[in-house]
Steps between C-alpha positions, in 0.01 A plus 500: 500500500870433446723798579690653205829330431405179683531170323163349393626143437696254696861433417579130571849518347582803714357339814710186433816718479407667825462157661837380377665811628339447841621135494853615431481756783397218731781275383761768541362652825466829329229709660563801285445287187175377648384864561582579143216280372250608765219761428572853622315452828657448851293189540613330184861599555505369861332180390755409233784596726357263765508208256872545461564525877267218576669268249843584624398452878326175435739370235236467235641351183376350164276803450303510177233756401311452173220713358194287411199705408319818600199484737205722425528830313730800528416741777422871459842580633660280236582214742426146432557169685619168369556146619864439544662157549743508792754243626721512801681290762631556846857386472595231748139428595296426185591207284344646184361830391142594570307601192174701499336800341455834651349837400730784396391850407670703218491851371683677220712794620740702282442244221610209727287234674543523878367280772233665712376217744533138585222283639119480491228269638461321175835320501759376748742778635821346650585663828834607377335701222242663721722758682797512734564228756752418769701181490645257759702222365672203681621162368147355570259799480411775265264748626356786295276750673333808370482617859870565584424562865379138554772334296692389810192337648416313186869393464511361858167314442627355170818377662312344781251336259794325322642366827153366616427332171848348482442320825233296324579502125874448493552452129391832346751750375413760768442788269205717584377811314251721679338797312308766685289736289414851622137406551238233421449647149865460427482131610194434282668656203820301555297177499241611233180451702191703537486788742406373857593131427753489779325712757505208749852384422814621693734322259488271205750275316507490118714528196622839384319452169213281572658184348499168685799291424804352680715793389246780566640785713280440816496791748311610807287814455392690811168693521631790724155616598395171648857402616528824707192395703663187623701467831863404481436135556233506232745657254759234578244224440379654170852530358593147614183364349572664162862393512386143551310532165823617332713223655232236437424602140144593605385644158589169334406259784264221399383463865140594594464859608432406859845324519680785320355769725478297817864392472611858447321594822638199672856614420436861593328421832698208625754716704253753628347481846160634383210312667229339284258747639677743259622279219156323466279785610317545171424131435388471846254787454373349175446160667298669773258626229508219233634199673808285416549460131440156356798491264849636451522848349451508118698715266189728438497572876830693454336777280683800634178703468313255718330610823673231719844494357687521830299206637576289197873562540483404870308186429770394238775566760313279747499215246885520499504527878287192521750309280795628703345366813484151335853474362695827562603795290728302275219285382291802420799641295528170309128500428510853367810452285394168350140600414626834363728305269218286378442209730135441591382624828328162586816302441714731705253514787508124506876466471611776737212509755322174456162654450259590219346845425176407668684424825696814479182698454354330805800580714501854381135547572568380861764777528260757383234379730733539796595860421 
């Protein structure tokens, strides 16, 4: 039953006006203006204020908020939710704005539509719209962390990752954005995936809006629950691996997955002194049970919900290690870059290494056998 005096219908026009007022508040860095369109709850007021402070700290520009259509029916308390188109860009880091849809809640109070919530499992929820975060910004890194206490650690790791990657990939623009959600749920909402999808993943690289193009805003997203369980070296390796994807245009690479992922691990691990007893521990265990695989890892093997994901990544890294033993690290880099840009794997193996894929597979299987 709807309480007396509560609106019994949605008000798209009023909601659109509230969104435009919020956009102007963000553009003018006016937290009080943002609170004026928030519902009369501490949670809603704090959330909208955080959008203004987040945008100012991270230099978010080109913000657009557009009402699309309501979702479901009006609630007993008069609230309703709607899909809202949102665009934004991190100035100095993103080439073009990200564009996606998110869920926004509305309610009529004092004859005006106010914003009551932002975010739900059904659509993407950008990190900057999910609540307050702390920001670290340098010329080459932009780190956004919902956990302010760990911001310094993430910033240090991001800076190190840029340096590590730049030793191998020398022609990228050295601009890395790292976003750290409050928890795994926040990460999954930011990337619009089903709950539990990233339960094995410490960090992932992807576009801010799910698009895959040369101008997409590609960022690193950290799963704080898994990341926190790693040692310091593990954290360094993970961030360097993901930064390699950013530098090497991983989301748009046309290379086979084993080369994309194996090369990222090759870059991340090349300056560590970790023994293979650690860096290849999972593939070694799998070989002990199932024997040496007959072929190089297939794309399907990299399913992040798979039971042997760690072993698959290690085996891909060992393919690149095998190649580096043949012709050195620069040859591995050339292979990755050329195949990523569209050259055939077979032609590049022949041209750079003087071998065919079957020979590479045999050499790699020998390496696995000797683990």
